[in-house]
N, C-alpha and C positions, 0 to 999 in steps of 0.2 A: 504493499500500500505505500502511495505517496506522500508525503508529508502535506502536500497542498490540499490535497482531499480531505484530511483531516483538520488542518487549521483553517476553517471557513470563518465567516461572519457569522454563523450560529454558534461555534464554538467561542467564539468572542464574547458574542453577546450572553452565552449561558455563564461564563466567567463574569461578567459585569454583574450579572443578577446574584451572582454567589458573593461576590466581593461588598455591590453597595447594600446589600441587606446584614452581610455577617459583620462589616466593620462597625456599623451604628450599634449594633445589638451586643456584641461585643464589647463594645466601650461601655454602655449603659451596665452592663452586667458587670464589669470591672469597677466601673463607679459604684455601684450599689454597696459591692463586697467592701471598697474602701471606706466607706461611710457607714453601714450598718456592722460589719465584721462578722455577718450572720454566714454559717456554714453552707446553707442552702444556697447562696449565689455563688461558693466556689465549686458547690457541685454543678449548678447549672452552668456555668462558665465551662466548665470541662467535657459537658453532654453536648452542649449547643452545637460547637463548632462540628465534631465529626458527625453528628445528626444532620445538621445543614448541610455539609459538603456530600453527605450521603443522598439526600433528598434530590441535591440539582445535579448531581451526576447520575442517577435515575433518572430523571426527567430528560437532560441532555443524551442519552445512551438508548434511549428508547425509539429515537429514530436516528441514531449513528450506526456506523457499520458494528458487525459483531466478530470483532477479533482482538486479539491481544495487543497488538502495534498499537490501534487507536486507544484502546485503554491505558495501556504505558505512556502514549506521547501526550493524552489528555493528563492524567496524574502528574506526570512531570511538569508539563507545561503550566497548569495552574498553580501547583505548589511554588514554582519559581516565580510565577506573577503574584502569589499572594505575600510572597516575602518581599518582593520587591516593591510592590506598592504600600506594604504594611511599613518597610523600611521608610520610605517618602514620608509617609505621614506620621511617623514616631515622633519626630522632634516638635513638630507644631502642634501635635494633640497632645502625647505625653510630657513631652520636654526633655526626653532623653535622646541622645546622639545616636544614629541611624546604626552603627556600629554594636551596640548593644543587642541587637535583633540575631546578631549572626553569632550565636555561641552555640557550643555544643550540646548543651542542655536544652537550649530553644529548638534547634534542628532535630534534637533528638525527639521530643514531645510531639513533633507533628509527625511520625510515622503513621500514626492513627488515621490522620488526614488523608495520607496517601492511599493507605488500605482503606479507606471509604470511599474513594473514588474507583477504584478497582472492584469493589464489591457491589457500587453503584453499577456499573457497567456491565457486569454479570447477572445482577439480580434484574436488570432490566429487559434482559433478553429469556431468563428463566420463568419470568412470569406471564409470557404470551401475549405480552401488551406493546410489545416494541413491531416498529414496522421500517425493519433495515432498509438504508439508501446505500447505494454504490455509486 
């Protein structure tokens, strides 16, 4: 499969949906946790991101090719874009330098998001709701 058949307007559109909803909601969850220090916000913060990524990837892959190349390109591409845009917004939103995002602990904590994209791709075609495009 060629890369230009995977990286389409639809691919970028679903990433935009992912990021535009994820970033403000995550910001609000982190803010609420910092203000109230209630453990439910810590739990919600840890569960929201993988579940949101799983849902968006499921919706994206319903009309995408059913192959592992597309899944891995999407997972790697979306994760790189999430890191890039998060790094760009880190200084203006949180006041931290962008380099604090690229630590081993942060990267290691995001493996579940990578897996969520792959699982969303597999689940979209296993449920029978997918309409494959080539």
